[in-house]
Every structure is written in structure tokens, then in C-alpha cells.
C-alpha positions as CSV (number, residue, x, y, z in Angstrom):
1,X,0.0,0.0,0.0
2,X,1.3,3.4,-0.9
3,X,2.5,5.5,2.0
4,X,1.3,9.0,2.1
5,X,2.0,11.8,4.6
6,X,0.0,14.9,5.3
7,X,1.7,17.6,7.5
8,X,-0.9,19.8,9.1
9,X,-4.3,18.8,10.5
10,X,-6.4,21.8,9.6
11,X,-9.3,21.7,7.1
12,X,-7.0,21.6,4.1
13,X,-4.8,18.8,5.6
14,X,-7.7,16.7,6.7
15,X,-9.4,17.0,3.3
16,X,-6.2,16.0,1.6
17,X,-5.8,13.0,3.9
18,X,-9.4,11.9,3.1
19,X,-8.7,12.0,-0.6
20,X,-5.5,10.0,-0.3
21,X,-7.2,7.4,2.0
22,X,-10.1,7.0,-0.4
23,X,-7.7,6.4,-3.2
24,X,-6.1,3.5,-1.3
25,X,-3.1,5.1,0.3
26,X,-2.0,4.4,3.9
27,X,-2.1,7.9,5.3
28,X,-0.4,9.5,8.3
29,X,-1.3,13.0,9.4
30,X,1.3,14.8,11.5
31,X,0.4,18.0,13.4
32,X,2.5,20.2,15.6
33,X,-0.3,20.7,18.2
34,X,-1.7,18.2,20.8
35,X,-5.1,18.3,19.0
36,X,-6.1,18.9,15.3
37,X,-7.8,21.8,13.6
38,X,-7.4,24.3,16.4
39,X,-8.0,27.4,14.2
40,X,-11.1,25.7,12.7
41,X,-12.5,25.1,16.2
42,X,-11.7,28.7,17.2
43,X,-13.7,29.9,14.2
44,X,-16.6,27.8,15.2
45,X,-16.9,29.3,18.6
46,X,-18.9,32.2,17.2
47,X,-20.8,30.2,14.7
48,X,-19.0,28.2,12.0
49,X,-19.4,30.0,8.7
50,X,-18.8,27.1,6.3
51,X,-19.4,28.9,3.0
52,X,-21.7,31.4,1.3
53,X,-24.7,30.5,-0.8
54,X,-24.4,32.7,-3.9
55,X,-23.8,32.2,-7.6
56,X,-20.5,30.6,-8.2
57,X,-19.2,33.4,-10.4
58,X,-20.0,35.9,-7.6
59,X,-18.2,33.6,-5.1
60,X,-15.1,33.2,-7.2
61,X,-14.8,37.0,-7.8
62,X,-14.1,37.4,-4.1
63,X,-11.0,35.2,-4.2
64,X,-7.8,37.0,-5.0
65,X,-5.6,34.4,-6.7
66,X,-4.7,33.0,-10.1
67,X,-7.2,31.3,-12.5
68,X,-5.9,27.9,-11.3
69,X,-7.1,28.7,-7.8
70,X,-10.5,29.8,-9.0
71,X,-10.8,26.6,-11.1
72,X,-10.0,24.5,-8.0
73,X,-12.6,26.3,-5.9
74,X,-15.2,25.9,-8.7
75,X,-14.6,22.1,-8.4
76,X,-15.6,22.2,-4.8
77,X,-17.7,25.3,-4.3
78,X,-20.4,26.4,-1.9
79,X,-23.0,23.7,-2.9
80,X,-20.4,21.0,-2.6
81,X,-19.3,22.2,0.8
82,X,-22.9,22.1,2.1
83,X,-23.3,18.5,0.7
84,X,-20.0,17.5,2.4
85,X,-21.3,18.8,5.8
86,X,-24.5,17.0,5.4
87,X,-22.7,13.7,4.5
88,X,-21.0,14.1,7.9
89,X,-24.4,14.3,9.6
90,X,-24.3,18.1,10.0
91,X,-27.4,19.8,8.7
92,X,-26.8,23.4,7.5
93,X,-28.9,26.5,7.1
94,X,-28.5,29.7,5.1
95,X,-28.9,33.0,6.9
96,X,-30.5,36.1,5.3
97,X,-27.1,37.3,4.1
98,X,-26.3,34.1,2.4
99,X,-23.9,32.8,5.0
100,X,-24.1,29.1,5.6
101,X,-23.8,27.6,9.1
102,X,-24.2,24.2,10.7
103,X,-27.5,24.0,12.5
104,X,-25.5,23.4,15.7
105,X,-23.6,26.7,15.1
106,X,-20.4,24.8,16.3
107,X,-17.3,23.3,14.7
108,X,-16.8,20.5,17.2
109,X,-19.6,18.2,16.1
110,X,-18.5,18.4,12.5
111,X,-14.9,17.9,13.4
112,X,-15.7,14.8,15.5
113,X,-17.7,13.3,12.7
114,X,-14.9,14.0,10.2
115,X,-12.2,12.5,12.4
116,X,-14.3,9.4,12.9
117,X,-14.7,9.0,9.2
118,X,-10.9,9.4,8.7
119,X,-10.3,6.9,11.4
120,X,-12.6,4.5,9.7
121,X,-10.5,5.0,6.5
122,X,-7.4,4.1,8.4
123,X,-5.9,7.5,8.7
124,X,-3.4,7.8,11.5
125,X,-3.0,11.1,13.4
126,X,0.3,11.9,15.0
127,X,0.0,14.7,17.6
128,X,2.8,17.0,18.8
129,X,4.8,16.2,15.7
130,X,6.6,19.4,14.5
131,X,8.0,19.3,11.0
132,X,11.7,20.3,11.2
133,X,13.1,19.6,7.7
134,X,13.1,17.8,4.4
135,X,15.8,15.9,2.6
136,X,14.4,14.5,-0.7
137,X,11.5,12.4,0.4
138,X,12.7,12.2,4.0
139,X,10.5,14.3,6.4
140,X,12.0,15.1,9.8
141,X,10.0,15.7,12.9
142,X,10.5,16.6,16.5
143,X,8.1,14.4,18.5
144,X,7.4,13.7,22.2
145,X,9.6,10.6,21.7
146,X,12.4,12.5,20.1
147,X,13.5,13.0,16.5
148,X,11.6,10.9,13.9
149,X,12.1,10.6,10.1
150,X,9.4,9.4,7.7
151,X,10.0,8.6,4.1
152,X,6.6,8.5,2.4
153,X,6.0,8.1,-1.3
154,X,4.0,11.4,-1.4
155,X,3.6,14.3,1.0
156,X,1.0,17.1,1.3
157,X,1.9,20.2,3.2
158,X,-1.0,22.0,4.8
159,X,0.7,24.2,7.3
160,X,-1.4,27.3,7.4
161,X,-0.5,30.9,7.1
162,X,1.2,33.4,9.4
163,X,-1.4,34.4,11.9
164,X,-2.8,32.9,15.1
165,X,0.5,31.1,15.9
166,X,-0.8,29.8,19.2
167,X,-3.2,27.7,17.2
168,X,-0.5,26.3,14.9
169,X,-0.2,28.7,12.0
170,X,3.2,30.2,12.8
171,X,4.7,30.4,9.3
172,X,7.9,28.7,10.4
173,X,7.7,26.3,7.5
174,X,8.9,29.2,5.2
175,X,12.5,28.8,6.3
176,X,12.4,25.0,5.7
177,X,11.2,25.6,2.1
178,X,13.8,28.4,1.6
179,X,16.5,25.9,2.5
180,X,15.2,23.8,-0.4
181,X,15.3,26.7,-2.9
182,X,11.5,27.3,-2.7
183,X,10.9,31.0,-2.1
184,X,7.7,32.4,-0.7
185,X,5.9,35.8,-0.9
186,X,6.1,37.6,2.4
187,X,3.1,37.3,4.6
188,X,0.6,40.2,5.0
189,X,-2.3,40.4,7.4
190,X,-5.8,39.9,5.9
191,X,-9.2,40.3,7.5
192,X,-7.7,42.3,10.3
193,X,-8.5,45.2,12.6
194,X,-6.7,48.6,12.4
195,X,-4.9,50.5,15.1
196,X,-6.4,53.8,16.1
197,X,-4.8,56.2,18.7
198,X,-8.0,57.3,20.3
199,X,-8.4,60.4,22.4
200,X,-9.4,59.8,26.0
201,X,-13.1,60.7,25.5
202,X,-13.5,57.5,23.3
203,X,-12.7,55.1,26.2
204,X,-16.3,55.0,27.4
205,X,-17.4,53.7,24.0
206,X,-14.9,50.8,23.8
207,X,-16.8,47.6,22.9
208,X,-19.6,49.6,21.3
209,X,-20.8,48.5,17.8
210,X,-21.1,51.1,15.0
211,X,-24.2,49.9,13.1
212,X,-25.4,50.2,10.5
213,X,-22.6,51.9,8.7
214,X,-21.2,52.0,5.2
215,X,-17.5,51.6,4.9
216,X,-15.7,52.6,1.7
217,X,-12.1,52.2,0.7
218,X,-10.8,52.4,-2.9
219,X,-14.1,51.6,-4.5
220,X,-14.8,48.8,-2.1
221,X,-18.1,49.4,-0.2
222,X,-20.0,47.4,2.4
223,X,-22.9,48.1,4.7
224,X,-22.5,46.3,8.0
225,X,-21.1,46.9,11.5
226,X,-17.8,47.2,13.2
227,X,-16.6,47.6,16.8
228,X,-14.8,50.4,18.5
229,X,-12.2,48.8,20.9
230,X,-9.2,50.0,22.9
231,X,-7.0,48.7,20.1
232,X,-8.8,50.4,17.3
233,X,-11.6,49.3,14.9
234,X,-12.4,45.7,14.0
235,X,-15.3,43.6,12.9
236,X,-16.9,42.2,9.7
237,X,-17.4,45.5,7.9
238,X,-13.7,46.5,8.5
239,X,-12.5,43.1,7.4
240,X,-14.5,43.5,4.2
241,X,-12.5,46.5,3.1
242,X,-9.3,45.6,4.9
243,X,-7.4,44.6,1.8
244,X,-7.8,48.0,0.3
245,X,-7.0,49.7,3.6
246,X,-3.9,47.5,4.1
247,X,-2.6,48.7,0.7
248,X,-3.0,52.3,1.6
249,X,-6.5,53.3,0.6
250,X,-8.2,55.8,2.9
251,X,-11.3,54.7,4.9
252,X,-14.5,56.7,5.1
253,X,-17.6,55.8,7.0
254,X,-21.2,56.7,6.2
255,X,-22.9,56.9,9.6
256,X,-26.4,57.1,8.0
257,X,-26.4,54.6,5.2
258,X,-30.2,54.5,5.1
259,X,-30.5,58.2,4.3
260,X,-29.2,60.2,1.4
261,X,-27.2,63.3,1.8
262,X,-30.1,65.6,0.9
263,X,-32.3,64.0,3.7
264,X,-29.4,64.3,6.2
265,X,-28.9,68.0,5.2
266,X,-32.6,68.8,5.5
267,X,-32.8,67.2,9.0
268,X,-29.7,69.1,10.2
269,X,-31.1,72.4,8.8
270,X,-34.1,72.2,11.1
271,X,-33.9,74.8,14.0
272,X,-32.5,73.2,17.1
273,X,-33.3,76.0,19.5
274,X,-31.4,75.5,22.8
275,X,-30.5,71.9,22.1
276,X,-26.8,71.0,22.0
277,X,-25.3,69.7,18.8
278,X,-25.2,66.3,20.4
279,X,-28.9,66.3,21.1
280,X,-29.6,67.7,17.7
281,X,-27.7,64.8,16.0
282,X,-29.5,62.3,18.3
283,X,-33.0,63.7,17.6
284,X,-32.7,64.6,14.0
285,X,-30.7,61.6,12.7
286,X,-31.2,59.1,15.5
287,X,-27.4,58.8,15.9
288,X,-26.5,56.8,19.0
289,X,-23.8,57.9,21.4
290,X,-21.1,55.8,19.8
291,X,-21.7,57.2,16.3
292,X,-21.8,60.7,17.7
293,X,-18.5,60.1,19.6
294,X,-16.9,58.8,16.4
295,X,-18.0,61.9,14.5
296,X,-16.6,64.1,17.2
297,X,-13.4,62.1,17.3
298,X,-12.6,62.7,13.6
299,X,-14.4,65.9,12.8
300,X,-14.2,68.1,15.9
301,X,-15.0,71.0,16.0
302,X,-18.2,70.1,14.1
303,X,-19.1,72.5,11.3
304,X,-22.3,74.4,12.0
305,X,-23.2,74.5,8.3
306,X,-25.7,71.7,7.6
307,X,-24.3,71.0,4.1
308,X,-20.8,70.6,5.3
309,X,-21.8,68.6,8.4
310,X,-24.0,66.3,6.3
311,X,-21.1,65.6,3.9
312,X,-19.0,64.6,6.9
313,X,-21.6,62.3,8.3
314,X,-22.0,60.6,4.9
315,X,-18.2,60.2,4.4
316,X,-16.4,60.5,7.7
317,X,-12.6,60.1,7.2
318,X,-11.2,57.6,9.7
319,X,-7.6,58.2,10.6
320,X,-5.8,55.0,11.6
321,X,-2.2,53.8,12.2
322,X,-2.3,50.7,10.0
323,X,-3.2,47.1,10.5
324,X,-3.1,45.4,13.9
325,X,-0.1,42.9,14.2
326,X,-0.2,40.0,11.7
327,X,-0.6,37.4,14.4
328,X,-4.0,38.9,15.3
329,X,-5.3,38.7,11.7
330,X,-7.9,36.2,10.9
331,X,-5.9,35.1,7.8
332,X,-2.9,36.1,5.8
333,X,-2.0,36.8,2.2
334,X,1.4,35.7,1.0
335,X,3.0,32.4,1.3
336,X,3.9,29.8,-1.3
337,X,3.6,31.3,-4.8
338,X,1.5,29.5,-7.4
339,X,4.4,30.0,-9.8
340,X,6.3,27.4,-7.7
341,X,3.5,24.9,-8.1
342,X,2.2,22.8,-11.0
343,X,-1.5,22.4,-11.8
344,X,-1.9,19.7,-9.2
345,X,-0.4,22.0,-6.5
346,X,2.9,20.0,-6.4
347,X,6.0,22.0,-5.6
348,X,8.0,21.9,-8.8
349,X,11.3,21.9,-7.0
350,X,10.2,19.1,-4.7
351,X,8.7,16.2,-6.7
352,X,6.1,14.3,-4.7
353,X,5.5,17.2,-2.3
354,X,2.2,19.1,-2.6
355,X,0.8,22.1,-0.8
356,X,-2.7,23.3,0.1
357,X,-4.7,25.7,2.2
358,X,-3.7,29.1,3.6
359,X,0.0,28.4,3.1
360,X,-0.6,29.2,-0.6
361,X,-0.4,32.9,-1.7
362,X,-4.1,33.9,-2.0
363,X,-6.5,36.2,-0.3
364,X,-10.2,36.3,0.4
365,X,-12.6,38.0,2.8
366,X,-14.4,36.3,5.7
367,X,-17.9,35.0,5.0
368,X,-17.2,31.4,4.1
369,X,-14.6,32.1,1.3
370,X,-11.6,31.2,3.5
371,X,-12.8,27.9,4.7
372,X,-14.3,26.8,1.3
373,X,-11.0,27.6,-0.4
374,X,-9.0,25.7,2.1
375,X,-11.2,22.7,1.7
376,X,-11.1,22.9,-2.1
377,X,-7.3,23.2,-2.3
378,X,-6.9,20.3,0.2
379,X,-9.2,18.2,-2.0
380,X,-7.4,19.1,-5.2
381,X,-3.9,18.5,-3.7
382,X,-5.0,15.2,-2.1
383,X,-6.4,13.9,-5.4
384,X,-3.3,15.0,-7.3
385,X,-1.1,13.5,-4.7
386,X,-3.0,10.2,-4.9
387,X,-2.4,10.1,-8.7
388,X,1.2,10.9,-8.3
389,X,1.6,8.2,-5.6
390,X,-0.1,5.6,-7.9
391,X,2.3,6.4,-10.7
392,X,5.4,6.4,-8.5
393,X,4.4,3.6,-6.0
394,X,7.3,1.3,-7.0
395,X,9.7,4.0,-5.7
396,X,8.0,4.2,-2.3
397,X,10.1,3.2,0.7
398,X,10.0,3.6,4.5
């Protein structure tokens, strides 16, 4: 039986292992942590967003990567991900925004069912096995029992990106590949918050949501919500425009996305009598204290002219000090370049070694795109690795 190794037990790695096992390989999965899929489980704590139910072309347009990657995701897109979850006994539902979740709203039941299926297929999971090097087909590990070397016929790397290192995605594999003349694109944070040096008066609003609001950066526009925190701004609406912000585009926020500028101007122009500006904003536009504080933070002293003030409310410039540290980002761009890979996601300089998941150089927003792409690339790499192992099985050795 062909020996196959998968390094990394996140969604991409587990999917690759399943494909290899289904193809008849004897599969070992090695993971550096004591338990598998830690980032996957963390994502599921707030409701596991598996994918997004929308037309495939719309879905693919959200993925920043080469045509090869989009073709791979098209082969295992939103509908296929939902079917996969159901096959594992996890019913799903689609929310009003198109986001798809397990009915349980948790990752752990799905992961348990998946691990049970892999166990039934004979997949062996090695825990606390940290990959330390490669020499041809020899894969070196540091394990609880000391140094170990495996020599599989085929290997799939699914080592994650460069964020959330405590959950396993520490990016240390970059140096191992560099030692083997495989270069990588430097990591950049993605789907991250941004630092803001608030003045003292904002502290009372830390933890407050700003909703609804329209965020705009370099032509990207989204209506949603974000949170004011002691560290800056974060949340789904910020993540949606974070790529443009990361690359230098200024951010503006529309605090009244349900009103046009003429309506806002007219409401502000009404006599306010003895009311303070704060009360006038609250009464005329129904702005809550957090929105008013944000307006004061970036536009004080507020103009008295209704036209000028309305323009600010509809496009408030948000000054920030750049992305939060990369380790806090939900995901990362950068990593292994697709130029270093063949169509099956095999590393050209390392025959028999494939790669999948977030360690590849691609980018996508939250909302199901990240997980779907990781699953799709794991499936694609696992299938290609199984074909390669079949063709090269006579060379396999332990």
C-alpha cells in the first residue's frame, strides 16, 4: 500500500488525507499541536461559517488568486461544501445574508464526525509532531519521543499561514522551504483590525458597535457593522475593506447609510433651539452615542453649516495607524507562490511534495470564502497526490 503523509491537521490537511485514503493510500497526518484543527475550532466558537450560498461566479470573484485557484474552488464550491457537511451528519442553514452555518452553530460536532470518518478509513493522526526539515522524500520531525524521520511516497503540506501562531499557523515552514530553494511571498495580514490612537473621550465607547454603517475604501463598499475597541476598529465590515486599507486606501464611514445626503442635510437644517449639537444629532438623525463620539473624534469641531456637516456624516474620514499585528489577523495573504506549483499543487522543486490551504499565496474575505478555499485546495492537492503516488508507487520506501 502506498505510504502518504500529510503535514498539518487543519481543514486543508484533513481533506487531503481523506482524498488520499479514499484512493487507497496508507495515510499518516502529523500535526505540531496536541489536537487537530485548532483554528477551525476557534472559528466555530462564534458560529462556524462554512461557505456562502451565492452564484458561483460571484463567489469566485471574491477570491484573489490565479485562474488555477478559482478553477480549483469551482470544483468544490459552496454547494459541494454544504453537501459535504450533510454527509458528515451536520445539517446546515442559510442566513439572510447568504452565509451558511451548521444548525449546531459549532465546529466541534462536524470535526468529531470528520475525524471518525478518517479513522474508519485508516488515517493515523500523530500529535505533537513538529516538522523540522526535508531531505528528498525524508521528512524530519521533533516528537514527544524525540527525532523521527518518515519517508513516504508522497507528502501534502497544509501548514497554514502566518497568523494565530498559538493555534498552529506560525509560518515557520517558510524557512524550511527556503533551505530547499523554494521561495515564498512575504506574509501580509488579511481580514484584520486597524490601530487607532483614540483620544481619552472615546474610552467610554470601547466595545460599542457602530451599526449600521457603510465603509468605503478604494471603490470597495460594504454596509455592516464594526466595533470600537481599545485597540482600534475591528469587525466584519472592517474586514470586508481591509485589503484596500492595508494597501493604503483611505477609509470613510457613512454613519447614516439608510439616508441620502439631501435628507441628512434637511434634517440638520431644522432649527435646534437651545439643544446642543449632540442632542440635535441624536434627535434629527437618530445617531447613537457611539456614532456621535466617532463623529466628534474625527471631525471636531463640528461645522455648523448643515451642508458641510451632512457631507462629513456621509463620508467621515477615519484616521488609523495601520493594521493590527499580523498574528491577530484572521488570515494572511502571501506564502507559497503559485508560480512554484504545478496544476496539481505539487511544488515543482520538490517532486512528490504538494501544498494546500492558507500556506498558498491567495487572499479572500471572511464570510465562508476562506474555509471553502482551504477545503477545495486540500481536496485538489490530495487527489493529485494520490495520482502521483499511484504512478510512483514502485519507488516508495519507509
